[in-house]
DRENDO-1510 file (C-alpha; in Angstrom, 1 decimal, always signed):
<recs>
REC; n; res; u; v; w
REC; 1; UNK; +200.2; +57.6; -9.7 .
REC; 2; UNK; +199.5; +60.2; -7.0 .
REC; 3; UNK; +201.1; +63.7; -7.3 .
REC; 4; UNK; +204.4; +63.9; -5.3 .
REC; 5; UNK; +203.2; +67.1; -3.8 .
REC; 6; UNK; +199.8; +65.8; -2.6 .
REC; 7; UNK; +198.9; +65.0; +0.9 .
REC; 8; UNK; +199.2; +61.6; +2.6 .
REC; 9; UNK; +196.4; +59.6; +1.3 .
REC; 10; UNK; +194.8; +58.8; +4.7 .
REC; 11; UNK; +194.9; +62.5; +5.7 .
REC; 12; UNK; +193.6; +63.7; +2.3 .
REC; 13; UNK; +190.6; +61.3; +2.5 .
REC; 14; UNK; +190.0; +62.2; +6.1 .
REC; 15; UNK; +189.9; +65.9; +5.3 .
REC; 16; UNK; +187.3; +65.1; +2.6 .
REC; 17; UNK; +185.1; +63.6; +5.3 .
REC; 18; UNK; +185.3; +60.0; +4.3 .
REC; 19; UNK; +186.2; +58.7; +7.7 .
REC; 20; UNK; +188.7; +59.2; +10.5 .
REC; 21; UNK; +192.4; +58.9; +9.6 .
REC; 22; UNK; +192.8; +55.6; +11.5 .
REC; 23; UNK; +189.8; +54.1; +9.8 .
REC; 24; UNK; +191.2; +55.0; +6.4 .
REC; 25; UNK; +194.6; +53.7; +7.3 .
REC; 26; UNK; +193.0; +50.3; +7.9 .
REC; 27; UNK; +191.1; +50.5; +4.6 .
REC; 28; UNK; +194.5; +51.1; +2.9 .
REC; 29; UNK; +196.0; +48.1; +4.7 .
REC; 30; UNK; +193.1; +46.0; +3.6 .
REC; 31; UNK; +193.6; +46.9; -0.1 .
REC; 32; UNK; +190.2; +48.6; -0.3 .
REC; 33; UNK; +191.6; +51.9; -1.8 .
REC; 34; UNK; +192.8; +52.4; -5.3 .
REC; 35; UNK; +194.5; +55.6; -6.7 .
REC; 36; UNK; +194.6; +56.0; -10.5 .
REC; 37; UNK; +193.9; +52.4; -11.0 .
REC; 38; UNK; +196.5; +50.9; -8.6 .
REC; 39; UNK; +196.0; +49.5; -5.1 .
REC; 40; UNK; +197.2; +52.2; -2.6 .
REC; 41; UNK; +199.8; +51.5; +0.0 .
REC; 42; UNK; +200.4; +53.3; +3.3 .
REC; 43; UNK; +202.6; +56.3; +2.5 .
REC; 44; UNK; +201.0; +57.1; -0.8 .
REC; 45; UNK; +200.0; +60.7; -1.5 .
REC; 46; UNK; +197.0; +62.1; -3.4 .
REC; 47; UNK; +195.3; +65.2; -4.5 .
REC; 48; UNK; +191.9; +66.2; -5.9 .
REC; 49; UNK; +193.3; +65.6; -9.4 .
REC; 50; UNK; +193.8; +61.9; -8.7 .
REC; 51; UNK; +191.2; +59.2; -9.5 .
REC; 52; UNK; +190.4; +57.5; -6.2 .
REC; 53; UNK; +188.2; +54.5; -5.6 .
REC; 54; UNK; +187.0; +52.8; -2.4 .
REC; 55; UNK; +185.7; +49.2; -2.6 .
REC; 56; UNK; +185.6; +49.8; -6.4 .
REC; 57; UNK; +183.4; +52.8; -6.2 .
REC; 58; UNK; +184.8; +56.2; -7.4 .
REC; 59; UNK; +184.9; +59.1; -4.9 .
REC; 60; UNK; +183.5; +62.2; -6.6 .
REC; 61; UNK; +185.8; +65.2; -7.4 .
REC; 62; UNK; +183.4; +67.5; -5.6 .
REC; 63; UNK; +183.8; +65.6; -2.4 .
REC; 64; UNK; +187.6; +65.5; -2.7 .
REC; 65; UNK; +187.9; +69.2; -3.4 .
REC; 66; UNK; +185.5; +70.4; -0.7 .
REC; 67; UNK; +187.2; +72.6; +1.9 .
REC; 68; UNK; +184.4; +73.8; +4.3 .
REC; 69; UNK; +184.6; +72.4; +7.8 .
REC; 70; UNK; +181.4; +71.7; +9.7 .
REC; 71; UNK; +181.0; +70.6; +13.4 .
REC; 72; UNK; +177.8; +70.0; +15.2 .
REC; 73; UNK; +176.8; +69.0; +18.7 .
REC; 74; UNK; +174.1; +66.4; +19.0 .
REC; 75; UNK; +172.2; +65.5; +22.2 .
REC; 76; UNK; +171.9; +61.7; +21.7 .
REC; 77; UNK; +168.9; +60.0; +23.4 .
REC; 78; UNK; +169.1; +56.6; +25.0 .
REC; 79; UNK; +168.0; +53.9; +22.5 .
REC; 80; UNK; +169.9; +55.3; +19.4 .
REC; 81; UNK; +173.0; +53.7; +18.0 .
REC; 82; UNK; +176.1; +55.6; +16.7 .
REC; 83; UNK; +176.3; +53.8; +13.3 .
REC; 84; UNK; +175.0; +54.5; +9.8 .
REC; 85; UNK; +173.3; +51.1; +9.4 .
REC; 86; UNK; +172.0; +48.9; +12.2 .
REC; 87; UNK; +171.2; +45.2; +11.3 .
REC; 88; UNK; +168.7; +45.1; +14.2 .
REC; 89; UNK; +166.7; +48.1; +12.7 .
REC; 90; UNK; +167.3; +50.4; +15.7 .
REC; 91; UNK; +167.2; +54.1; +15.1 .
REC; 92; UNK; +170.6; +55.7; +14.4 .
REC; 93; UNK; +171.9; +59.1; +15.3 .
REC; 94; UNK; +172.4; +59.8; +11.6 .
REC; 95; UNK; +168.7; +59.6; +10.9 .
REC; 96; UNK; +168.2; +62.8; +12.9 .
REC; 97; UNK; +171.0; +64.9; +11.3 .
REC; 98; UNK; +171.1; +67.2; +8.3 .
REC; 99; UNK; +173.5; +66.2; +5.5 .
REC; 100; UNK; +176.6; +68.3; +5.4 .
REC; 101; UNK; +177.0; +70.1; +2.1 .
REC; 102; UNK; +180.5; +68.6; +1.8 .
REC; 103; UNK; +181.8; +65.3; +2.9 .
REC; 104; UNK; +180.0; +63.2; +5.5 .
REC; 105; UNK; +179.5; +63.2; +9.2 .
REC; 106; UNK; +182.2; +61.5; +11.3 .
REC; 107; UNK; +181.3; +60.9; +15.0 .
REC; 108; UNK; +183.9; +61.9; +17.5 .
REC; 109; UNK; +183.9; +58.8; +19.6 .
REC; 110; UNK; +180.8; +56.9; +20.4 .
REC; 111; UNK; +178.1; +56.4; +23.0 .
REC; 112; UNK; +176.5; +53.0; +23.4 .
REC; 113; UNK; +172.8; +52.4; +22.9 .
REC; 114; UNK; +172.0; +52.8; +26.6 .
REC; 115; UNK; +174.0; +56.1; +27.0 .
REC; 116; UNK; +172.9; +59.6; +26.2 .
REC; 117; UNK; +174.3; +63.1; +25.8 .
REC; 118; UNK; +176.9; +65.1; +23.9 .
REC; 119; UNK; +178.1; +63.7; +20.6 .
REC; 120; UNK; +180.3; +65.8; +18.4 .
REC; 121; UNK; +180.2; +65.2; +14.6 .
REC; 122; UNK; +182.3; +66.7; +11.9 .
REC; 123; UNK; +183.1; +66.3; +8.2 .
REC; 124; UNK; +186.8; +66.9; +9.0 .
REC; 125; UNK; +188.4; +63.5; +9.5 .
REC; 126; UNK; +191.7; +65.0; +10.7 .
REC; 127; UNK; +189.9; +67.0; +13.4 .
REC; 128; UNK; +187.9; +63.9; +14.4 .
REC; 129; UNK; +191.1; +61.8; +14.6 .
REC; 130; UNK; +192.9; +64.3; +16.8 .
REC; 131; UNK; +189.9; +64.7; +19.2 .
REC; 132; UNK; +189.9; +61.0; +19.7 .
REC; 133; UNK; +193.6; +60.4; +19.9 .
REC; 134; UNK; +195.2; +59.8; +23.4 .
REC; 135; UNK; +198.1; +62.1; +22.4 .
REC; 136; UNK; +195.9; +65.2; +22.7 .
REC; 137; UNK; +194.5; +64.3; +26.2 .
REC; 138; UNK; +191.0; +65.6; +25.5 .
REC; 139; UNK; +188.9; +65.0; +28.7 .
REC; 140; UNK; +185.3; +63.9; +28.7 .
REC; 141; UNK; +182.8; +64.6; +31.5 .
REC; 142; UNK; +179.8; +62.4; +32.3 .
REC; 143; UNK; +176.8; +62.7; +34.7 .
REC; 144; UNK; +176.4; +59.2; +36.2 .
REC; 145; UNK; +173.5; +57.9; +38.3 .
REC; 146; UNK; +174.8; +55.1; +40.6 .
REC; 147; UNK; +173.0; +52.4; +42.4 .
REC; 148; UNK; +174.6; +51.2; +45.7 .
REC; 149; UNK; +176.5; +52.8; +48.5 .
REC; 150; UNK; +179.5; +54.9; +47.4 .
REC; 151; UNK; +182.2; +55.3; +50.1 .
REC; 152; UNK; +185.2; +57.5; +50.3 .
REC; 153; UNK; +187.4; +54.5; +49.8 .
REC; 154; UNK; +185.6; +53.6; +46.5 .
REC; 155; UNK; +186.1; +57.2; +45.2 .
REC; 156; UNK; +189.8; +57.0; +46.2 .
REC; 157; UNK; +190.2; +53.8; +44.2 .
REC; 158; UNK; +188.4; +55.3; +41.2 .
REC; 159; UNK; +190.8; +58.3; +41.1 .
REC; 160; UNK; +194.0; +56.4; +41.9 .
REC; 161; UNK; +193.4; +53.5; +39.5 .
REC; 162; UNK; +191.3; +50.3; +39.1 .
REC; 163; UNK; +192.6; +47.2; +37.3 .
REC; 164; UNK; +190.3; +46.3; +34.4 .
REC; 165; UNK; +190.7; +43.4; +31.9 .
REC; 166; UNK; +192.3; +45.8; +29.4 .
REC; 167; UNK; +194.6; +47.5; +31.8 .
REC; 168; UNK; +194.4; +49.9; +34.7 .
REC; 169; UNK; +192.0; +52.9; +34.4 .
REC; 170; UNK; +191.0; +55.8; +36.5 .
REC; 171; UNK; +188.9; +59.0; +36.6 .
REC; 172; UNK; +190.6; +62.3; +36.7 .
REC; 173; UNK; +187.9; +63.6; +39.1 .
REC; 174; UNK; +184.8; +62.3; +40.8 .
REC; 175; UNK; +182.3; +64.9; +42.2 .
REC; 176; UNK; +179.2; +64.0; +44.3 .
REC; 177; UNK; +176.3; +65.8; +42.6 .
REC; 178; UNK; +173.7; +65.0; +45.2 .
REC; 179; UNK; +170.7; +62.7; +45.6 .
REC; 180; UNK; +170.3; +59.5; +47.6 .
REC; 181; UNK; +169.3; +55.9; +47.3 .
REC; 182; UNK; +168.6; +54.9; +43.7 .
REC; 183; UNK; +168.9; +58.6; +42.5 .
REC; 184; UNK; +172.4; +59.4; +43.6 .
REC; 185; UNK; +174.4; +61.3; +40.9 .
REC; 186; UNK; +178.1; +61.9; +40.3 .
REC; 187; UNK; +180.1; +63.8; +37.7 .
REC; 188; UNK; +183.2; +62.1; +36.5 .
REC; 189; UNK; +186.0; +63.2; +34.2 .
REC; 190; UNK; +188.0; +60.7; +32.1 .
REC; 191; UNK; +190.8; +61.1; +29.6 .
REC; 192; UNK; +190.3; +58.0; +27.6 .
REC; 193; UNK; +187.7; +56.4; +25.4 .
REC; 194; UNK; +187.9; +52.7; +26.0 .
REC; 195; UNK; +184.8; +50.5; +25.5 .
REC; 196; UNK; +182.2; +51.1; +28.3 .
REC; 197; UNK; +185.0; +52.4; +30.5 .
REC; 198; UNK; +182.9; +54.6; +32.8 .
REC; 199; UNK; +180.5; +51.7; +33.5 .
REC; 200; UNK; +183.3; +49.2; +34.0 .
REC; 201; UNK; +185.1; +51.4; +36.5 .
REC; 202; UNK; +182.1; +51.8; +38.7 .
REC; 203; UNK; +181.3; +48.1; +38.5 .
REC; 204; UNK; +184.9; +47.3; +39.5 .
REC; 205; UNK; +184.4; +49.0; +42.8 .
REC; 206; UNK; +181.0; +47.3; +43.4 .
REC; 207; UNK; +178.5; +50.0; +42.2 .
REC; 208; UNK; +176.1; +49.8; +39.2 .
REC; 209; UNK; +175.5; +52.7; +36.7 .
REC; 210; UNK; +171.8; +53.1; +36.0 .
REC; 211; UNK; +172.0; +56.3; +33.9 .
REC; 212; UNK; +174.9; +57.7; +31.9 .
REC; 213; UNK; +175.0; +61.0; +30.1 .
REC; 214; UNK; +178.0; +62.8; +28.5 .
REC; 215; UNK; +177.9; +66.5; +29.3 .
REC; 216; UNK; +181.2; +67.7; +28.0 .
REC; 217; UNK; +183.8; +66.8; +25.4 .
REC; 218; UNK; +187.0; +68.9; +25.8 .
REC; 219; UNK; +186.0; +72.6; +25.7 .
REC; 220; UNK; +182.4; +71.9; +24.3 .
REC; 221; UNK; +179.6; +71.7; +26.9 .
REC; 222; UNK; +176.1; +70.3; +26.3 .
REC; 223; UNK; +173.8; +73.2; +27.1 .
REC; 224; UNK; +170.2; +72.8; +28.2 .
REC; 225; UNK; +168.8; +74.5; +25.1 .
REC; 226; UNK; +169.6; +71.4; +23.0 .
REC; 227; UNK; +167.0; +68.9; +23.9 .
REC; 228; UNK; +167.4; +65.1; +23.4 .
REC; 229; UNK; +167.3; +64.3; +19.7 .
REC; 230; UNK; +168.3; +67.8; +18.7 .
REC; 231; UNK; +171.5; +69.3; +17.3 .
REC; 232; UNK; +173.2; +72.7; +17.0 .
REC; 233; UNK; +176.2; +74.1; +15.3 .
REC; 234; UNK; +179.2; +75.2; +17.4 .
REC; 235; UNK; +179.6; +78.9; +18.0 .
REC; 236; UNK; +182.7; +80.9; +17.1 .
REC; 237; UNK; +184.3; +80.6; +20.5 .
REC; 238; UNK; +183.7; +76.8; +20.7 .
REC; 239; UNK; +185.2; +76.3; +17.2 .
REC; 240; UNK; +188.3; +78.2; +18.1 .
REC; 241; UNK; +188.7; +76.4; +21.4 .
REC; 242; UNK; +188.2; +73.0; +19.7 .
REC; 243; UNK; +191.0; +73.6; +17.2 .
REC; 244; UNK; +193.3; +75.0; +19.9 .
REC; 245; UNK; +192.8; +71.9; +22.0 .
REC; 246; UNK; +194.3; +69.7; +19.3 .
REC; 247; UNK; +196.8; +72.1; +17.9 .
REC; 248; UNK; +195.1; +72.7; +14.6 .
REC; 249; UNK; +195.0; +76.0; +12.7 .
REC; 250; UNK; +192.0; +77.6; +11.1 .
REC; 251; UNK; +193.3; +76.7; +7.7 .
REC; 252; UNK; +189.9; +76.1; +6.1 .
REC; 253; UNK; +186.7; +78.0; +6.2 .
REC; 254; UNK; +183.9; +77.1; +8.5 .
REC; 255; UNK; +180.6; +76.1; +6.9 .
REC; 256; UNK; +177.2; +77.0; +8.1 .
REC; 257; UNK; +174.1; +74.8; +8.1 .
REC; 258; UNK; +171.6; +77.3; +9.4 .
REC; 259; UNK; +171.8; +80.5; +7.5 .
REC; 260; UNK; +171.0; +83.9; +9.0 .
REC; 261; UNK; +167.3; +84.5; +8.9 .
REC; 262; UNK; +166.3; +80.9; +8.9 .
REC; 263; UNK; +163.8; +79.8; +11.5 .
REC; 264; UNK; +165.3; +77.9; +14.5 .
REC; 265; UNK; +162.8; +75.1; +13.8 .
REC; 266; UNK; +165.0; +74.1; +10.9 .
REC; 267; UNK; +167.6; +73.2; +13.5 .
REC; 268; UNK; +165.5; +70.4; +14.9 .
REC; 269; UNK; +165.2; +66.7; +14.1 .
REC; 270; UNK; +163.6; +65.7; +10.8 .
REC; 271; UNK; +163.7; +61.9; +11.1 .
REC; 272; UNK; +164.6; +61.2; +7.5 .
REC; 273; UNK; +167.0; +58.2; +7.1 .
REC; 274; UNK; +170.5; +59.1; +6.2 .
REC; 275; UNK; +172.0; +57.7; +3.0 .
REC; 276; UNK; +174.3; +54.8; +3.7 .
REC; 277; UNK; +177.6; +54.9; +2.0 .
REC; 278; UNK; +178.6; +51.5; +0.4 .
REC; 279; UNK; +182.0; +51.5; +2.1 .
REC; 280; UNK; +180.6; +52.3; +5.6 .
REC; 281; UNK; +178.1; +49.4; +6.1 .
REC; 282; UNK; +179.0; +47.7; +9.3 .
REC; 283; UNK; +177.5; +46.5; +12.6 .
REC; 284; UNK; +177.5; +49.0; +15.4 .
REC; 285; UNK; +180.2; +49.0; +18.0 .
REC; 286; UNK; +179.9; +49.7; +21.7 .
REC; 287; UNK; +180.5; +53.1; +23.1 .
REC; 288; UNK; +183.5; +55.3; +23.6 .
REC; 289; UNK; +184.3; +55.7; +27.2 .
REC; 290; UNK; +180.8; +55.1; +28.5 .
</recs>
């Protein structure tokens, strides 16, 4: 049985980069996780000394004992899906990313296939979970190109609240960024990550979104140096701000993918397919808040 002094199983596996904590909790409820030969239950604890299996496949000791934390920013182009395996054969964001030396990439929220922009990925499941959890009130900013006339009354509705099929939603802020006709842009800020929420809010007041790009997630901003389809690691200040935003301590070392002296070209896309883990195969879902 798991060691009494170990971590909660879902947190332990999330920290090992196997998925977000909420995902792993569902795996445990579904009976997919075994610890030392027994089906795990919510509340179980585990450590790197335990024998853990997911869907009958053992999780390696090296993965369970890894401690380095990696976080990267990826500029997602339109047309890519945020999933490891797409039944329709579309390109996935994971095909453009380097493999982390420890764990596996967990996307912090999602962007649907027609949306672009900033996507954070980390091998730290607990960090990913907190960044997505409503409790921590992490805001997201989007640049939106809108078709149709946008009036002051429409903007007032968008910031006070609009009824949607899954409850009332609103933007924290709406800023007119200029343009006219079919090339009118706005910047909007939202605190949630409901399915296609930004598009649905505009549609609810009679406007249509023709382009959607996430430009900020919490304290991390998409800079112009990162072109579509490219990634970069977060700098020291961004890492510190990200942990502070969700109340986490710097209790594990930060890993580095691009070592000093390496050419910047190594930090560009390589297009090789990512290995698909047997317990992560699933159809893609629609986006997070887009």
